C-alpha positions, 0 to 999 in steps of 0.5 A: 713431654713435648709438644706437636701440634698443640699437644703435649705427648710423652718423650720416647723413653728407654730403660738403660743400664752402664757398666765397666768393662775389664776385658773389651775384647771378651765382651766384644765377642758376646756382643757380636755373637748376640748382634743382628748386623756387624759393630758400626764404630764411630768417634763422639764428643759429648759437650755437657751444659749445666740445666735446673734438671736432668742432662743436656749434651751436644753431641757432634758426631761429625762437622757435619752432624751432631744431636742436641740430647736432653734426658732425665733418668735416676742416677742408680746403679743397674737399670733405669727408666731414661726418658730422652728427647733428641733434636739432630742438626747440621751445625754443631759448630754454630749450635755449641756457642749459642748454648755456651752462651747462656749456659755453663759447660760441665764438661767434654766427653770423648769416646770411641763408640762400637755400636750392635744392635740385639732385637730392640736393645742398643748394645754400646761397647764405649772406649771414654779418654780419661775413664776407660771401657764402658758398656751401655745397654739401651732397651728402647721401650715399644709404644705401650710396652712397659718397664717391666717387659724392657727391665726383663729384656735388659736382665736377660742380656745382662746375663748373656754378656756375663755384666756383674751387679759390682761392674754397673754404674750410676751417671753419667760419664761426666760424673764420672770425670768430675768425681775427685780422683782417689 
């Protein structure tokens, strides 16, 4: 929940899926064929902070553009509800040190992200430093739309993109980075 003019409002939500991608070129081709427009590609640096619940990250998009993102979601493989709050900043270089003076930094995730828009879904093709290539689907739930409806959209896209259940991952990229190497 969040506050606006003294009223407690629900947080925005989406149905989210993360999966390991073995053939980035084939996935890119499928995502482009489904997309509403050409992909946008950009670099992102996410600094994760240790918090009592959920996840908090400062996303640096450019020296003068960033987002402080808090989100909660279960750590399960497959489609799951994610609730989030985003604060836009034009001074991530100043916000980062303030946050790190009061919160422990868990780590930093650097990635190149290609974004495809398919209806109400954001499809990300992420090349994550030290981890590999992943897809992330975010079905942005519309006001009044149920999780079940968002899940149906997600499962339809999973099939169209050829994502197999064995490739689904739980958690965030920072969680994968913290796991011991096999």
